[in-house]
N, C-alpha and C positions, 0 to 999 in steps of 0.2 A: 446724494440719494435721489434728488429730483430728476437728474438726467437718466438714471437707470429706469425710473418709473415711466418717463416719457418714451424711452427706448422700447420698453415692454409693450406699450400701446401701439407703437409703430410696427413692431414685429407681428403683433396679433392682427393689426389691420392688414398687413401684407399677406398673411396667411389666409385671412377671411376673403379678401378680394381675389387672391389666387384661386381659392376654391370656387368662388362665383365665376371666375373666368373659365375655369375648367368645365364647370357645369354648362355654361353658355356654349363653349366649343363642342361639348358632347351633344348638346341639343341640336346645334346647327349641323353637325355631321351625322346625326341620327344614330348615335351610339347608345342612347337610352331607349328602353321599350316604352315606358310611360312618359312621353315627352311633355305633355301638357301639364301634368301635376308638378313636375320639376320646374318647368318654366314659370308657373304661377308662383312658386316659392322663391325662385331667383328674382323675378320681377318685384315681388313684395319686399324682399330684402334690399334690393337696390332703391326702391322708393323709400323704405325706412331709412336708408343711409342718407338720401337727399334731405329728408325731413329732419333727421338728427343734425346734419351739418347746418341746415338753415336755423333751427331753433337753438342750437348751441352757440352759434356765432353772435357776436355783440351786435345789437340792433341799432345802436346809436349812430355809428358811422357807416356810411355806404349802404344804407338799408335798401335803397332802390336797386343797386347793383346786385346785392345778394338775393333780393326778391326776384329780379329778372333772371338771374342764373338758375335759381331753383325752378322757375317756370319753364325755362328752356329745357332743363333736365327732365322735368315731368312730361313735356311735350314729346321729347325723343323716346323716353321709356314707354309712353302710351302708344306712340306710333308703332314701335317694334312689337308691343304686346298685341295690338289689333291686327297687324300684318301676320304675325305668327298664328294667332287664333284663326283668322279667316283662311289661311293657307292649310292649316291642319284639318279644319272642318269642311274644306272644299266649298267655302262660301265666296271665294274670290271671283266667281263668275258674276255674281250680283254686285259685289263691292270691289271691282277690280281697279277702279280709277284711283290714281294717286291723289287726286284732288279730294275724293271722298274720305280717304284715310287721313289725309292731312287736316281736313276740316273737322273730322271726328276727334282727332288728337288735339287739335287746337281748342275745341270745345271742352274736352276733359281738362286740359291744362288751365284754361281760363277759370273753370269752376273750382279747380284745385287751388289756384292762386287766390281766389276770393275766400275760400275756406281757410287757407293758410294765413291770410291777412287777419281774418276774424279770430283765428286760434292764437295768433301772436299777441293779441290784446288780452287774452285770458292769463291770469296769474297762476298757472298750474304747473309750471316747470317744463323743462325741455323734453324729458322722457315721456311725460303724459301728453304733451302737445304733439309729439311725433306719433305716439300710439293713436291719438284721436285722428290725426291726418291720415294715417295708414288705414284705419277703419273706414274713413270717408272715401279714400281712393279705391279700396277693395269693393265697397258697395257701388261706387260710381262705375267702375269697370264692369261689374256684374250687370248693371243696368244696360250698359252699351252692348255687351256681348249677347244678352238675352234679347235685346231689341233687334240686333243684327240677324239673329237666327229666327226671329219671328215668334218667340215663345213668351214674350213679355205680356203678362196679364195682371189683373188686379190682385190675385193671390200672391204672385211673386213680388209685386211692389209692396204689399203689406208685410210680407215676410222680411224683405230687405230693410224696410223702415223699422220694423220691430227689432231686428238684429242690431241695427245701428243705434237705436235708442237704448237698448240694454248695454251695449258696449260703451256708449257715452256715459250712462249712469255708473258703470263699473269704473271707468277712467276718472270721472269726477269724484267718486267716492274715495278712490285711492290717492287723490291729489292732496297736496299740502295747502293749497290756496295761499301762497305767499305773495306779498306785494313786491 
């Protein structure tokens, strides 16, 4: 019975990643009308998959390797996210350098890895840890996107901090806080 259960997870994972791959190809080939919204969802799902894989894995052995692999995945996802957004909104004239994109992605990955390390110390379970990290990444990406377009102001910062605080409270309230 255990092998059938694992096979069901594998089949559902294959279907899930196939749908994500189809969405990415459709976005790259401009098959969708509203590309940005679909790309935000796909990027969020891929980030959630990275966080689920990291927090579900056993942290006692090879922690540094798993931590580094998650950081590399976040770096590449952030780089693709920023490049796509800047090309879609025609901001690439200002931020056209690969060095700037890589530095911005490296900054996002570094901040995410620091938050991931702190979240890994919390006894809240892998689903809630992944949800907390996804909320952090979405807010962080929103900060970078608004900064790059020049619309970052105190009202937007306060709104993002409030949204993050409310999401953190909801995640912490739903946690079991097991040791």
